[in-house]
N, C-alpha and C positions, 0 to 999 in steps of 0.2 A: 416417276420420281425427277424429273428434273423438273415438271409443274407444283410439285411441294415444294421444290427449293426454291424455286421463282418466288413462289406466294409468301413463303416465309422473310425472303429475302425484302418483297417489298414493305412487305406488313414492318418489322423491324426499320427499315430505310422511310416509312411514313411517321411512323410512331417516334422518331430522333425530328423529323421535318416540322410535325405539330408541337412536340416540345421544347422544340427554339423557338415558336412563335409565342408560348404563352408568357405573359409577362410574371415576373415574379411577383407578389405580392407584398404591399408595401406593409408594414406595421400599422395599426391603426391609431392617429395622431389621437390623444384625448385631448377630447372635448373640456374647453373650458367652460365650467361650470359657472351658469350666470344666477349671482347673488338674487334672491327673491328682494323685490322693492318691498320695506318695511314702510309701515305709515304710519304707524301711533307708539313708536318706541318713545317720542318725547310725553306723551299722554300715560304710557304705565309708568315712567321716571317719578313724573311728578305725583300721581294717585302714591307710588311706595314711599316717596318720599314726605308725603304730608301724612299718611299713616304712620311714619317713624316717629316724627315730630311729635304726634299727640299719644302717642306709647313711650317715648324714652322723655319728650323736654329737650331731645337736642338737633340742631341742624345738621344735617349731614355735611361734609365739606369734599365727599367725590362718589360718584357710585362705578359700578360696571353692569352691565345689561347685556343680555345672551337672549337672543330668539331663539327659542325652546319651540317652536311648532304652530304652522299656520295653514290658513287655507282659504285661499283667495278665489272663490268662485262667484259667480253673475248675481247669485239672488246675495250675495252678501257674504261674509266671511270673518273670520277671526287671527289675531296675532295672537302668541304666546309667551311671557318675557319674563325669566328670573332677571330680578332687581337684587342687585347688593349694594347697600349703602355703605358710605363708610365715613366715621368719626375720627380724626386722627388717626392711628393706628391702628385701631377696633374697627371690625366688621361687621354688620350684620349677617344673621342667615337669610336666605336668597326669600324676597316675598315673590309670589311667582303672582302675575298680573295676565290676565285674559280682557281684549279689546276687540269691538267688532270696531271689522273696518268699513265702516258705511259713514260714522262718523265719530271714529274713536273711544265713544263710550266704552266704561268701564263694565265688563261682562260680571266677571267673578275673580276673589281677589285671595289669596290665601297663602300661607308659609306653612308649607308641606315639610321641612326638615328639621322641625322645633318642634319641641313638646310641649 
C-alpha cells in the first residue's frame, strides 16, 4: 500500500513539475497580408476610358479601380480589374478588364453588370 501511495504521489508531483515547465501558448500574431503587386492597372484604366469615350462621347473626369482576380505564374498570368468611370456626379457601370501580365496586353473586356 505504501508503494502504491508513493507511486501516485510521485506521479502527482512530476505532473506539476512538467506543467510548470510548459510555456503558455501565445496567441498567434495575425500575419500582415502582403498586397499583391499589380502590374497592369494603368493599362486597364486606359482601355476602359477609351471604350467609355467611344460609347458616350464624354471624357471621364475620375475613376475607381478594383482588382478582382489575379494569377501571377512563371508562364505568364493575368489580372482582372473592375473599372468604374466618373463624369461629373454620374458613375458608369463597371468595365471588367483582363490583362496579361507579360506585356499588359488586354485579353478580354466586358461590362458584366449591364443589360
